[in-house]
ZAVOBA-391453 format. One record per residue: z, y, x of N, C-alpha, C, CB in turn. Coordinates in steps of 0.2 Angstrom, whole numbers, padded with zeros to 4 digits, always signed. Glycine has a CB too. Layout:
N
ZYXZYXZYXZYX ...
***
This chain:
368
+0134-2203-0347+0137-2208-0351+0133-2208-0358+0144-2208-0352 +0133-2202-0361+0130-2201-0368+0123-2203-0368+0131-2194-0370 +0119-2201-0362+0112-2203-0362+0111-2210-0361+0109-2199-0356 +0115-2214-0357+0115-2221-0356+0116-2225-0363+0119-2223-0351 +0121-2222-0367+0122-2225-0373+0116-2225-0378+0128-2222-0377 +0113-2219-0378+0107-2217-0383+0101-2221-0380+0106-2210-0383 +0101-2223-0373+0095-2226-0370+0095-2233-0373+0096-2226-0363 +0100-2236-0376+0100-2243-0378+0096-2243-0385+0107-2245-0379 +0095-2237-0388+0091-2237-0394+0084-2237-0393+0093-2231-0398 +0080-2240-0398+0072-2240-0397+0069-2233-0396+0069-2243-0404 +0064-2234-0392+0060-2228-0391+0056-2226-0397+0055-2229-0385 +0055-2220-0399+0051-2218-0405+0045-2214-0403+0056-2213-0409 +0040-2214-0407+0034-2209-0406+0036-2202-0407+0028-2211-0412 +0039-2200-0402+0042-2193-0402+0041-2189-0396+0049-2194-0404 +0040-2183-0396+0039-2178-0391+0044-2173-0390+0032-2175-0391 +0048-2173-0385+0053-2169-0384+0051-2164-0379+0060-2172-0382 +0053-2157-0380+0051-2152-0376+0057-2148-0374+0046-2147-0379 +0059-2148-0367+0065-2145-0365+0063-2138-0362+0068-2149-0359 +0065-2133-0365+0062-2126-0364+0067-2121-0361+0060-2123-0370 +0066-2119-0355+0070-2114-0352+0066-2107-0352+0071-2116-0344 +0060-2107-0351+0056-2101-0352+0052-2101-0358+0051-2100-0346 +0048-2107-0360+0045-2108-0366+0038-2106-0367+0049-2104-0371 +0035-2102-0362+0028-2100-0363+0023-2106-0363+0026-2096-0357 +0024-2110-0358+0019-2116-0358+0021-2121-0363+0020-2120-0351 +0027-2122-0365+0029-2126-0370+0026-2124-0377+0036-2127-0370 +0026-2118-0378+0024-2115-0384+0016-2117-0385+0024-2107-0385 +0012-2117-0380+0005-2119-0381+0004-2126-0381+0001-2116-0375 +0008-2130-0378+0008-2137-0378+0010-2140-0384+0012-2141-0372 +0016-2137-0387+0018-2140-0394+0013-2139-0399+0024-2136-0396 +0009-2133-0399+0004-2132-0404-0001-2137-0403+0001-2125-0403 -0003-2139-0397-0009-2143-0396-0006-2151-0397-0011-2143-0389 +0000-2152-0396+0002-2159-0398+0002-2160-0405+0009-2160-0395 +0004-2155-0409+0004-2155-0416-0004-2156-0419+0007-2148-0419 -0008-2153-0415-0015-2153-0417-0018-2159-0416-0019-2147-0414 -0017-2162-0410-0021-2168-0408-0017-2175-0409-0021-2168-0400 -0011-2175-0411-0007-2181-0412-0003-2181-0418-0002-2182-0406 +0000-2187-0419+0005-2187-0425+0012-2188-0423+0003-2193-0430 +0013-2186-0416+0020-2187-0413+0024-2182-0416+0019-2186-0405 +0030-2184-0417+0036-2179-0420+0038-2175-0414+0042-2183-0423 +0038-2168-0415+0040-2164-0410+0047-2161-0411+0035-2158-0410 +0051-2162-0405+0058-2159-0405+0058-2154-0399+0063-2165-0404 +0060-2148-0400+0061-2143-0395+0069-2142-0394+0058-2137-0397 +0071-2143-0387+0077-2142-0385+0077-2135-0381+0080-2148-0380 +0080-2130-0385+0080-2123-0382+0086-2121-0379+0078-2119-0388 +0085-2120-0372+0091-2118-0368+0092-2110-0370+0089-2118-0361 +0099-2108-0369+0101-2101-0371+0096-2096-0369+0108-2100-0369 +0093-2096-0363+0089-2090-0360+0082-2090-0363+0089-2091-0353 +0080-2095-0367+0073-2095-0369+0073-2091-0375+0071-2103-0371 +0068-2086-0375+0067-2081-0380+0061-2083-0385+0065-2074-0377 +0057-2088-0384+0052-2090-0388+0054-2093-0395+0048-2096-0384 +0050-2092-0400+0052-2094-0407+0049-2100-0409+0050-2088-0412 +0043-2103-0405+0040-2109-0407+0038-2109-0414+0044-2115-0405 +0034-2105-0416+0032-2104-0423+0028-2110-0426+0028-2098-0424 +0025-2114-0422+0021-2120-0424+0026-2126-0425+0016-2122-0419 +0032-2125-0424+0037-2131-0424+0042-2130-0430+0041-2132-0418 +0043-2135-0434+0048-2135-0440+0054-2132-0437+0048-2141-0443 +0057-2127-0440+0064-2124-0438+0069-2129-0437+0066-2119-0442 +0070-2134-0441+0076-2139-0440+0074-2144-0435+0077-2143-0447 +0069-2144-0431+0067-2148-0426+0068-2144-0419+0060-2151-0426 +0070-2138-0419+0072-2134-0414+0080-2134-0413+0069-2127-0414 +0082-2137-0408+0089-2137-0407+0092-2133-0401+0091-2145-0405 +0097-2130-0402+0101-2126-0396+0103-2131-0391+0106-2122-0399 +0101-2131-0385+0103-2136-0380+0107-2133-0375+0097-2139-0377 +0114-2133-0376+0119-2131-0372+0125-2135-0373+0120-2123-0372 +0129-2136-0368+0136-2140-0369+0141-2135-0373+0139-2141-0363 +0139-2129-0374+0144-2125-0378+0143-2126-0385+0142-2117-0377 +0138-2129-0387+0137-2132-0394+0136-2140-0394+0130-2129-0398 +0142-2143-0394+0143-2150-0392+0139-2154-0397+0150-2152-0393 +0139-2153-0403+0135-2157-0408+0127-2157-0407+0136-2155-0415 +0125-2151-0406+0118-2150-0405+0116-2153-0398+0116-2142-0405 +0120-2152-0393+0119-2155-0386+0118-2162-0386+0124-2152-0381 +0123-2166-0390+0123-2173-0391+0116-2175-0394+0129-2175-0394 +0114-2171-0399+0108-2173-0403+0102-2172-0398+0107-2168-0409 +0102-2167-0394+0097-2166-0389+0097-2172-0384+0098-2160-0385 +0103-2175-0382+0103-2180-0377+0100-2187-0380+0110-2182-0375 +0102-2187-0387+0099-2193-0391+0091-2193-0391+0101-2193-0398 +0088-2187-0392+0081-2186-0392+0078-2187-0385+0079-2179-0395 +0081-2185-0380+0079-2186-0373+0079-2193-0371+0084-2182-0368 +0083-2197-0374+0084-2204-0372+0079-2209-0377+0091-2207-0373 +0077-2206-0382+0073-2210-0387+0066-2208-0388+0076-2210-0393 +0063-2203-0384+0057-2200-0385+0052-2204-0380+0056-2193-0384 +0046-2205-0382+0041-2207-0377+0038-2202-0372+0035-2211-0381 +0038-2196-0375+0035-2190-0371+0040-2185-0370+0028-2188-0374 +0040-2182-0364+0044-2176-0363+0041-2171-0359+0051-2179-0359 +0041-2165-0361+0038-2159-0357+0044-2155-0355+0033-2155-0361 +0044-2153-0349+0050-2148-0346+0046-2142-0343+0055-2152-0342 +0050-2137-0342+0047-2131-0339+0051-2128-0333+0045-2126-0344 +0056-2132-0331+0060-2129-0326+0064-2134-0322+0065-2124-0329 +0068-2132-0317+0073-2137-0314+0079-2137-0319+0075-2135-0307 +0079-2143-0323+0084-2144-0328+0089-2149-0325+0081-2146-0335 +0095-2147-0324+0100-2151-0320+0102-2157-0325+0107-2147-0319 +0101-2157-0331+0103-2163-0335+0099-2169-0334+0102-2161-0343 +0093-2167-0331+0088-2173-0330+0091-2177-0324+0081-2170-0328 +0095-2175-0320+0098-2179-0315+0101-2186-0318+0103-2176-0311 +0104-2185-0324+0107-2190-0328+0102-2194-0332+0113-2188-0332 +0096-2192-0332+0091-2196-0337+0087-2201-0333+0087-2190-0341 +0089-2207-0333+0085-2212-0330+0080-2215-0336+0090-2218-0327 +0074-2212-0336+0070-2214-0342+0067-2221-0341+0064-2209-0342 +0066-2224-0347+0063-2230-0347+0055-2230-0345+0064-2234-0354 +0053-2236-0343+0046-2236-0340+0041-2233-0344+0044-2243-0338 +0040-2234-0351+0035-2231-0355+0035-2224-0355+0035-2234-0361 +0041-2221-0354+0042-2214-0355+0038-2210-0350+0049-2212-0355 +0035-2204-0352+0031-2200-0348+0034-2193-0348+0023-2199-0350 +0037-2190-0342+0040-2184-0342+0035-2179-0338+0047-2184-0338 +0033-2174-0341+0028-2169-0338+0031-2162-0336+0022-2168-0343 +0030-2160-0330+0033-2154-0328+0028-2148-0329+0035-2154-0321 +0030-2144-0334+0025-2138-0335+0029-2132-0331+0024-2136-0343 +0028-2131-0325+0032-2126-0321+0030-2119-0324+0030-2127-0314 +0035-2115-0324+0034-2108-0327+0030-2103-0323+0041-2105-0328 +0026-2105-0318+0022-2101-0315+0016-2105-0312+0025-2097-0309 +0010-2102-0312+0004-2106-0310+0002-2104-0302-0002-2104-0314 +0007-2101-0299+0006-2100-0292+0013-2098-0289+0001-2094-0290 +0014-2098-0283+0020-2097-0280+0020-2093-0273+0024-2104-0278 +0024-2088-0272+0025-2084-0266+0031-2087-0262+0025-2077-0267 +0036-2087-0265+0042-2089-0262+0044-2097-0262+0048-2085-0264 +0047-2099-0257+0049-2106-0257+0054-2108-0263+0053-2108-0251 +0053-2114-0265+0058-2117-0270+0058-2124-0269+0055-2115-0278 +0062-2128-0273+0063-2135-0272+0066-2137-0266+0056-2138-0273 +0063-2142-0263+0066-2145-0256+0065-2140-0250+0062-2151-0254 +0060-2135-0251+0059-2130-0246+0063-2124-0247+0052-2128-0246 +0067-2123-0252+0071-2117-0253+0076-2116-0248+0074-2117-0260 +0076-2111-0244+0081-2110-0238+0088-2109-0241+0078-2104-0234 +0089-2107-0247+0095-2105-0249+0100-2111-0251+0095-2101-0256 +0096-2117-0251+0100-2123-0253+0102-2127-0246+0096-2128-0257 +0100-2124-0241+0101-2128-0234+0109-2130-0233+0099-2123-0228 +0113-2126-0235+0120-2127-0234+0124-2130-0239+0124-2121-0231 +0120-2132-0245+0124-2135-0250+0126-2142-0248+0119-2136-0256 +0131-2145-0252+0133-2152-0250+0128-2157-0251+0140-2153-0254 +0129-2163-0248+0124-2169-0249+0124-2171-0256+0127-2174-0244 +0129-2170-0260+0129-2172-0267+0124-2168-0271+0136-2172-0270 +0124-2161-0269+0119-2157-0272+0112-2159-0271+0120-2150-0270 +0111-2160-0264+0104-2162-0262+0102-2169-0266+0103-2163-0255 +0106-2173-0267+0105-2180-0270+0103-2178-0278+0110-2185-0270 +0107-2173-0280+0105-2171-0287+0098-2168-0288+0111-2167-0290 +0097-2164-0283+0090-2160-0283+0085-2166-0283+0089-2156-0277 +0085-2170-0279+0080-2176-0278+0079-2180-0284+0081-2180-0272 +0085-2181-0287+0085-2185-0294+0081-2181-0299+0092-2187-0296 +0082-2175-0300+0079-2171-0305+0071-2171-0303+0081-2164-0305 +0069-2170-0297+0062-2170-0295+0059-2176-0296+0062-2168-0288 +0063-2182-0295+0060-2188-0296+0058-2190-0304+0064-2194-0294 +0061-2186-0308+0060-2187-0316+0053-2185-0318+0065-2184-0320 +0050-2180-0314+0044-2178-0316+0038-2183-0314+0042-2171-0312 +0036-2187-0319+0031-2191-0318+0024-2188-0317+0030-2196-0324 +0023-2182-0320+0017-2179-0319+0018-2171-0319+0012-2180-0325 +0014-2167-0315+0015-2160-0315+0008-2157-0316+0018-2158-0308 +0007-2152-0321+0001-2149-0322+0000-2143-0317+0001-2146-0329 -0006-2143-0315-0007-2137-0310-0014-2134-0311-0007-2140-0303 -0015-2128-0309-0021-2124-0310-0025-2124-0303-0019-2117-0312 -0022-2126-0298-0026-2126-0291-0024-2131-0287-0024-2119-0288 -0028-2132-0282-0026-2137-0276-0020-2135-0272-0032-2139-0272 -0020-2128-0271-0015-2125-0268-0008-2126-0271-0016-2117-0267 -0008-2126-0277-0001-2127-0281+0000-2135-0281-0002-2125-0288 -0005-2139-0280-0003-2146-0279+0000-2147-0273-0010-2150-0280 -0002-2144-0268+0001-2145-0261+0008-2142-0261-0003-2141-0256 +0009-2136-0265+0016-2134-0265+0021-2138-0268+0016-2127-0269 +0018-2142-0274+0023-2146-0277+0024-2153-0273+0020-2148-0284 +0019-2154-0269+0021-2160-0264+0026-2158-0259+0014-2162-0260 +0026-2152-0257+0031-2150-0252+0038-2148-0256+0029-2143-0249 +0038-2146-0262+0044-2144-0265+0047-2149-0269+0042-2138-0270 +0043-2154-0272+0046-2159-0276+0045-2166-0273+0043-2159-0283 +0041-2167-0268+0039-2173-0265+0034-2177-0270+0045-2177-0264 +0030-2173-0273+0025-2176-0278+0018-2177-0275+0024-2171-0284 +0017-2184-0275+0010-2186-0272+0005-2184-0277+0011-2193-0270 -0002-2185-0274-0007-2184-0279-0008-2188-0285-0014-2185-0275 -0005-2194-0285-0005-2198-0291-0001-2194-0297-0002-2205-0290 +0004-2190-0295+0008-2186-0300+0005-2179-0303+0015-2185-0298 -0001-2178-0300-0003-2171-0301-0009-2172-0306-0006-2168-0295 -0009-2167-0311-0014-2167-0316-0017-2160-0316-0011-2168-0324 -0023-2160-0314-0027-2154-0313-0030-2151-0320-0033-2154-0308 -0026-2150-0324-0028-2148-0331-0028-2140-0332-0023-2150-0336 -0025-2136-0327-0024-2129-0328-0017-2129-0331-0029-2126-0332 -0014-2123-0331-0008-2121-0334-0008-2118-0341-0004-2116-0329 -0005-2122-0346-0007-2120-0353-0006-2112-0354-0002-2124-0357 -0001-2109-0352+0001-2102-0353-0005-2098-0352+0007-2100-0350 -0010-2100-0347-0015-2095-0345-0021-2096-0350-0018-2098-0338 -0020-2100-0355-0025-2100-0361-0026-2094-0364-0024-2106-0366 -0020-2090-0365-0020-2084-0368-0025-2079-0365-0013-2081-0367 -0026-2079-0359-0030-2074-0356-0038-2075-0357-0029-2073-0348 -0040-2081-0359-0047-2082-0360-0049-2082-0367-0048-2090-0358 -0045-2079-0372-0047-2078-0379-0047-2071-0380-0042-2082-0383 -0053-2068-0381-0054-2061-0381-0051-2058-0387-0061-2059-0382 -0051-2061-0393-0047-2058-0399-0040-2057-0398-0049-2063-0405 -0037-2063-0395-0030-2062-0394-0028-2057-0389-0027-2069-0392 -0032-2056-0384-0031-2052-0378-0032-2044-0381-0037-2053-0373 -0037-2043-0385-0038-2036-0388-0032-2035-0392-0044-2036-0391 -0030-2039-0397-0024-2038-0401-0018-2037-0398-0024-2044-0406 -0016-2040-0393-0010-2040-0389-0010-2033-0385-0009-2045-0384 -0015-2031-0382-0016-2025-0379-0015-2019-0384-0022-2024-0375 -0018-2019-0389-0018-2014-0394-0011-2013-0397-0023-2016-0400 -0007-2019-0398+0000-2019-0400+0004-2015-0395+0002-2026-0401 +0003-2016-0389+0007-2012-0384+0006-2004-0384+0005-2014-0377 -0001-2003-0385-0002-1996-0386+0000-1993-0392-0010-1995-0385 +0000-1996-0397+0003-1994-0404+0010-1993-0403+0001-1999-0410 +0014-1997-0400+0021-1997-0399+0023-1992-0394+0024-2004-0397 +0019-1990-0390+0021-1985-0385+0016-1979-0385+0021-1988-0378 +0016-1975-0389+0011-1969-0390+0011-1965-0383+0013-1965-0396 +0016-1965-0379+0016-1961-0373+0011-1963-0368+0023-1961-0370 +0008-1969-0369+0003-1972-0365-0004-1969-0366+0002-1979-0365 -0004-1965-0372-0011-1962-0374-0014-1958-0368-0010-1958-0380 -0020-1959-0367-0024-1956-0362-0022-1956-0355-0025-1948-0364 -0017-1961-0353-0015-1962-0346-0017-1969-0344-0007-1961-0346 -0018-1969-0337-0018-1975-0334-0011-1978-0333-0021-1975-0326 -0011-1985-0334-0004-1988-0335-0002-1992-0328-0004-1993-0341 +0003-1990-0325+0006-1994-0319+0011-1998-0322+0009-1989-0314 +0011-2005-0320+0016-2009-0322+0020-2012-0316+0013-2015-0326 +0026-2010-0316+0031-2012-0310+0035-2018-0312+0035-2006-0307 +0033-2024-0309+0037-2030-0311+0039-2034-0305+0032-2035-0315 +0045-2032-0302+0047-2035-0296+0051-2042-0298+0052-2031-0293 +0051-2046-0293+0054-2053-0294+0062-2052-0294+0052-2058-0288 +0066-2057-0296+0073-2057-0296+0076-2058-0289+0076-2063-0301 +0081-2055-0287+0084-2056-0281+0091-2058-0283+0084-2049-0277 +0094-2062-0279+0101-2065-0280+0106-2061-0281+0102-2070-0275 +0106-2055-0278+0112-2050-0278+0110-2044-0283+0113-2047-0271 +0105-2045-0288+0103-2040-0292+0104-2041-0299+0097-2037-0290 +0109-2043-0302+0110-2045-0309+0111-2038-0313+0116-2050-0310 +0115-2034-0310+0116-2027-0313+0114-2022-0308+0124-2027-0315 +0110-2018-0310+0107-2012-0305+0107-2006-0309+0100-2014-0303 +0108-2000-0305+0108-1994-0308+0102-1990-0306+0115-1990-0306 +0098-1993-0301+0092-1989-0299+0087-1995-0296+0093-1984-0293 +0081-1993-0296+0076-1997-0293+0073-1994-0287+0070-1999-0298 +0069-1998-0283+0068-1996-0276+0062-1991-0276+0066-2002-0272 +0058-1990-0282+0053-1985-0282+0057-1978-0282+0048-1986-0288 +0054-1973-0279+0056-1966-0280+0052-1963-0286+0055-1962-0273 +0055-1964-0292+0052-1962-0298+0051-1955-0298+0056-1965-0304 +0056-1951-0296+0055-1943-0296+0049-1941-0292+0061-1940-0293 +0048-1944-0286+0042-1942-0282+0036-1944-0286+0043-1945-0275 +0036-1950-0288+0030-1953-0292+0028-1948-0298+0031-1960-0294 +0033-1946-0301+0032-1942-0307+0029-1935-0305+0039-1941-0311 +0031-1932-0300+0028-1926-0298+0021-1927-0296+0032-1923-0292 +0019-1932-0293+0012-1933-0290+0008-1937-0294+0013-1936-0283 +0010-1940-0299+0006-1945-0303+0006-1944-0311+0008-1952-0302 +0011-1940-0313+0012-1940-0320+0006-1937-0324+0018-1936-0322 +0002-1933-0321-0004-1930-0325-0009-1936-0327-0008-1925-0320 -0009-1941-0323-0014-1947-0324-0011-1953-0326-0019-1947-0318 -0005-1954-0324-0002-1961-0325+0004-1961-0329-0001-1964-0318 +0006-1967-0332+0012-1968-0335+0015-1975-0332+0012-1969-0343 +0021-1975-0330+0024-1981-0327+0028-1985-0332+0028-1979-0321 +0027-1991-0332+0031-1996-0336+0035-2000-0331+0027-2000-0341 +0042-2001-0333+0046-2005-0329+0047-2012-0332+0053-2002-0327 +0046-2017-0329+0047-2024-0332+0051-2028-0327+0040-2028-0334 +0058-2027-0328+0062-2031-0323+0063-2038-0325+0069-2027-0323 +0065-2042-0321+0067-2049-0322+0072-2050-0328+0069-2053-0316 +0071-2055-0333+0076-2055-0338+0083-2056-0336+0074-2061-0342 +0084-2058-0330+0091-2059-0328+0094-2052-0325+0092-2064-0322 +0090-2047-0324+0092-2041-0322+0094-2036-0327+0087-2038-0317 +0100-2033-0327+0101-2027-0332+0101-2021-0328+0108-2029-0335 +0097-2016-0330+0097-2009-0328+0101-2005-0332+0089-2007-0327 +0106-2002-0329+0110-1997-0333+0110-1990-0331+0118-1999-0332 +0111-1985-0335+0111-1978-0333+0104-1975-0333+0114-1977-0327 +0099-1979-0335+0092-1977-0334+0089-1974-0341+0087-1983-0332 +0086-1968-0340+0083-1965-0346+0075-1964-0346+0086-1958-0347 +0072-1966-0351+0065-1966-0351+0063-1958-0352+0062-1969-0357 +0057-1956-0349+0054-1950-0350+0047-1950-0351+0056-1945-0344 +0044-1944-0351+0036-1944-0352+0032-1948-0347+0034-1937-0352 +0035-1949-0341+0032-1953-0336+0033-1960-0335+0033-1950-0329 +0040-1962-0337+0042-1969-0336+0045-1972-0342+0046-1970-0330 +0044-1978-0343+0047-1982-0349+0049-1989-0347+0042-1982-0355 +0056-1990-0348+0058-1997-0346+0057-2001-0352+0066-1997-0345 +0053-2006-0351+0051-2011-0357+0053-2018-0355+0043-2011-0357 +0058-2018-0351+0061-2025-0349+0063-2030-0354+0067-2024-0344 +0067-2027-0359+0069-2032-0364+0065-2032-0371+0076-2030-0366 +0060-2028-0371+0056-2027-0377+0050-2030-0378+0055-2019-0378 +0047-2032-0373+0040-2035-0373+0039-2041-0369+0035-2030-0371 +0035-2046-0371+0033-2051-0366+0029-2049-0361+0030-2057-0371 +0028-2053-0356+0025-2050-0350+0017-2051-0351+0026-2055-0344 +0014-2056-0355+0007-2056-0356+0004-2050-0359+0006-2062-0360 +0007-2047-0364+0004-2041-0367+0004-2035-0362+0007-2040-0374 +0009-2035-0359+0010-2030-0354+0005-2030-0348+0017-2029-0351 +0003-2036-0346-0002-2037-0341-0009-2035-0344-0002-2044-0339 -0010-2036-0350-0016-2034-0353-0017-2027-0354-0017-2037-0360 -0011-2023-0355-0011-2016-0356-0012-2012-0349-0005-2014-0360 -0009-2016-0344-0008-2012-0338-0015-2011-0335-0004-2016-0333 -0016-2006-0331-0022-2004-0327-0021-2007-0320-0024-1997-0327 -0015-2006-0317-0013-2008-0311-0006-2011-0311-0013-2002-0306 -0005-2017-0307+0001-2020-0306+0004-2019-0300+0000-2028-0307 +0011-2017-0300+0014-2016-0294+0020-2022-0294+0018-2009-0293 +0020-2026-0289+0025-2031-0288+0026-2033-0281+0022-2037-0292 +0030-2039-0280+0032-2041-0274+0031-2048-0273+0039-2039-0272 +0036-2052-0274+0036-2060-0273+0035-2063-0279+0042-2062-0269 +0034-2060-0285+0033-2063-0291+0027-2067-0292+0033-2058-0297 +0027-2072-0296+0021-2076-0297+0016-2073-0302+0023-2083-0300 +0018-2067-0305+0013-2063-0309+0006-2062-0307+0017-2057-0311 +0005-2060-0300-0001-2059-0298-0006-2065-0299-0001-2057-0291 -0004-2071-0299-0008-2077-0300-0011-2077-0307-0004-2083-0299 -0008-2074-0312-0010-2074-0319-0014-2067-0320-0005-2074-0324 -0012-2062-0317-0015-2055-0317-0022-2055-0314-0010-2050-0314 -0023-2060-0309-0029-2060-0306-0035-2062-0311-0029-2064-0300 -0033-2066-0316-0038-2068-0321-0041-2062-0324-0034-2073-0326 -0037-2057-0325-0040-2051-0328-0044-2046-0323-0034-2047-0331 -0044-2048-0317-0048-2045-0312-0046-2037-0312-0055-2046-0313 -0040-2036-0311-0038-2029-0311-0034-2028-0305-0034-2027-0317 -0033-2021-0302-0030-2020-0296-0023-2021-0295-0031-2013-0294 -0020-2023-0289-0013-2024-0288-0011-2021-0282-0012-2032-0288 -0005-2019-0282-0002-2016-0276+0005-2020-0275+0000-2008-0277 +0006-2022-0268+0011-2026-0267+0017-2022-0263+0009-2032-0262 +0023-2022-0265+0028-2018-0263+0034-2022-0261+0030-2013-0268 +0033-2026-0255+0039-2030-0252+0043-2026-0248+0036-2036-0249 +0047-2022-0250+0051-2017-0246+0056-2020-0242+0055-2012-0251 +0058-2027-0243+0062-2030-0239+0059-2037-0236+0069-2032-0243 +0053-2036-0234+0049-2042-0233+0052-2046-0227+0042-2040-0230 +0054-2043-0222+0057-2047-0216+0064-2051-0218+0059-2043-0210 +0068-2047-0222+0074-2050-0224+0073-2056-0229+0079-2045-0227 +0068-2055-0234+0067-2059-0239+0064-2066-0236+0062-2056-0244 +0059-2065-0231+0056-2071-0228+0061-2075-0224+0050-2068-0224 +0066-2072-0221+0071-2075-0217+0075-2079-0222+0074-2070-0213 +0077-2076-0228+0082-2079-0232+0079-2084-0237+0086-2074-0236 +0073-2083-0240+0071-2087-0245+0065-2091-0242+0068-2082-0250 +0060-2088-0238+0055-2092-0235+0049-2091-0240+0056-2099-0235 +0043-2090-0237+0037-2088-0241+0031-2094-0239+0034-2081-0239 +0027-2095-0244+0022-2101-0243+0016-2099-0238+0020-2103-0249 +0016-2092-0237+0010-2090-0233+0011-2084-0230+0003-2090-0237 +0007-2081-0225+0008-2075-0222+0006-2069-0228+0003-2074-0216 +0012-2066-0230+0012-2062-0236+0007-2056-0235+0018-2059-0237 +0007-2052-0229+0003-2046-0228-0004-2048-0228+0005-2043-0222 -0006-2053-0225-0014-2055-0225-0016-2058-0231-0015-2059-0218 -0012-2062-0235-0014-2066-0240-0015-2063-0247-0010-2072-0240 -0010-2058-0248-0010-2056-0255-0016-2051-0256-0004-2052-0256 -0019-2052-0263-0026-2049-0264-0025-2041-0266-0029-2052-0270 -0022-2037-0262-0021-2030-0263-0018-2027-0257-0018-2029-0269 -0018-2020-0257-0014-2017-0252-0007-2018-0252-0016-2009-0252 -0004-2018-0246+0004-2019-0246+0007-2013-0244+0005-2025-0241 +0012-2011-0248+0015-2004-0246+0023-2006-0245+0014-1999-0252 +0026-2002-0241+0033-2003-0240+0037-1996-0242+0034-2004-0232 +0034-1992-0245+0037-1986-0247+0033-1983-0253+0037-1980-0242 +0037-1979-0257+0034-1975-0263+0028-1971-0261+0039-1971-0267 +0029-1968-0255+0023-1963-0252+0017-1967-0251+0026-1960-0246 +0018-1973-0248+0012-1977-0247+0009-1979-0254+0014-1984-0243 +0013-1981-0259+0010-1983-0265+0006-1977-0268+0016-1985-0270 +0009-1971-0268+0005-1965-0270-0001-1964-0267+0010-1959-0270 -0002-1965-0260-0008-1964-0257-0013-1969-0259-0006-1964-0249 -0011-1975-0260-0015-1981-0262-0019-1979-0268-0012-1987-0262 -0015-1976-0273-0017-1974-0280-0022-1969-0279-0011-1973-0284 -0020-1963-0275-0024-1958-0275-0031-1959-0271-0021-1952-0271 -0031-1964-0267-0037-1966-0263-0041-1971-0266-0035-1967-0256 -0038-1974-0272-0041-1980-0275-0043-1986-0270-0048-1978-0279 -0038-1987-0266-0038-1992-0261-0038-1999-0263-0033-1990-0255 -0043-2001-0266-0043-2008-0269-0049-2012-0267-0042-2008-0276 -0049-2019-0266-0054-2023-0264-0055-2028-0270-0053-2026-0257 -0059-2027-0275-0060-2031-0281-0062-2038-0279-0064-2028-0286 -0066-2039-0274-0069-2045-0272-0063-2050-0270-0074-2044-0266 -0058-2047-0266-0052-2051-0264-0049-2054-0270-0048-2047-0260 -0048-2049-0275-0045-2052-0282-0048-2057-0285-0044-2046-0286 -0055-2057-0285-0059-2062-0288-0059-2068-0285-0066-2060-0289 -0059-2068-0278-0058-2074-0274-0051-2077-0275-0059-2072-0266 -0046-2073-0275-0039-2075-0276-0039-2079-0283-0034-2070-0276 -0042-2076-0288-0042-2079-0295-0046-2086-0295-0045-2075-0300 -0051-2086-0291-0055-2092-0291-0052-2098-0287-0062-2091-0288 -0047-2096-0283-0043-2101-0279-0038-2103-0283-0041-2098-0272 -0034-2099-0286-0027-2101-0289-0028-2103-0296-0022-2095-0288 -0033-2101-0300-0035-2103-0307-0041-2107-0307-0035-2097-0311 -0042-2111-0302-0048-2116-0302-0049-2120-0308-0048-2120-0296 -0043-2123-0310-0043-2128-0316-0041-2125-0323-0039-2134-0314 -0040-2118-0323-0039-2115-0329-0045-2112-0332-0033-2109-0328 -0047-2114-0338-0053-2111-0341-0052-2109-0349-0058-2117-0341 -0046-2109-0351-0044-2107-0358-0043-2112-0362-0050-2103-0360 -0043-2119-0360-0042-2124-0364-0037-2129-0360-0048-2128-0365 -0033-2126-0356-0028-2131-0352-0023-2135-0356-0024-2126-0347 -0020-2132-0362-0016-2136-0366-0019-2141-0369-0013-2131-0371 -0025-2140-0372-0029-2146-0375-0031-2151-0370-0035-2143-0378 -0033-2149-0364-0035-2154-0359-0029-2158-0357-0038-2150-0353 -0023-2155-0356-0017-2159-0353-0015-2163-0359-0012-2154-0352 -0014-2161-0365-0012-2166-0370-0017-2172-0371-0012-2162-0377 -0023-2171-0371-0028-2176-0371-0027-2181-0366-0035-2173-0371 -0026-2179-0360-0025-2183-0354-0018-2187-0355-0024-2179-0347 -0013-2184-0357-0006-2187-0357-0006-2193-0363-0001-2182-0358 -0009-2191-0368-0008-2195-0374-0014-2201-0375-0008-2191-0381 -0018-2201-0370-0023-2206-0369-0022-2211-0364-0030-2203-0369 -0016-2210-0360-0014-2214-0355-0012-2221-0357-0009-2211-0350 
***
C-alpha cells in the first residue's frame, strides 16, 4: 500500500541500490557516480557489511521494517527512482509494480552457480501456491540481469524465467577487483600483515557453502587434528565459514585460524594458495586467479537429492574431488592438480569479465 501511494509521485533522476550482500553494488555505485549525474540512494539490509564509501552517508538508509521511518523512506525511493539495482531475492519486490520507464537490474551475488536456486530450487517444492506466486512476482521485476558467461545466462533462464532479451553480458562487477594488480597486491599484503602466522607457509582456505541446518556449529567436517599432524610443517589452514554460520568452542592455533568474521572473501582468495570448498560459488571467481582447488562434497548424494545441482559435480568441477580428510591430504602431498582445467573453467565462466564490468554495465543501462 505504501509503495502504491508513493508510486503516484513523479519519477526522479535517481538510482536506488537495494543491497543484501553489497559487493556488486559497491562497484556499480562508484561507476554510476563516475559516469552519470544520477542521485544515488543505497538501501542497506541488516546483513549487509559493506560501507559504500563512494556514497554520501545520509543517502545510505537502513532498510528493514524494524526501523519503520527508514523503511518507509526506502519504499518512497523505490517507487520514485528511474534506476534500481538489486543483488538478491528481495521479497519486498513482490509489492513493487514498477512503472514502464523504470529499469530494475539484478546483480546476483555470484557469477556462477553449483546448486539450484529460483524456480529450480527443490526445497520450495512443497511451499504453498501463494509462495510460488510471490517468487514469480519477484523474478518478474528483474528487467535485466548481468552475467559473466553464457552458462549463467542459461541458469537465469531456468531459475528466473529470464529470456535472452533480459540478459546483459557485461561481466559481473565484483570480479573487476581481480583484474587490477595494484589492488590485488595490496589486499594480499594486508592479509599477511594481519596474520603473521602465515609467514613462510602455503595457505589453505576452507570455504564451505551454507547448509540449512548449520546456523550454529561446534565442529567442521575437516579432521583438523589429522591435517595438523601431517601438514603443519608446510601449510596453514584458514577457515572462512558462511556469514550465517556461527562456530562456537573453536580455538585458533599455529596450524589453523578462523577468519570467518574478520575478513572479506576477496582478499582471502588472493592470499590463499589452494582453495578447499564444496557447493559454493567461490570457485568461479577463484578460477580467475588460476590457482588450485580441492572439492570436498562430503554429503554429495544427500545434497544433490535435497537441493539439486546444475551439472554432474564430480566430472565438472575443475579440481580433484575428495570425500574425506585423508583424501585431501593425499591430494596435497601428491600435488594432484590440473591447471589446464582451471584455466578452461575460468574461460568458460568468466567469458565476459575483463576488469571493466561495472563500467560496461553502467554504460549500457544509462544509454538505453
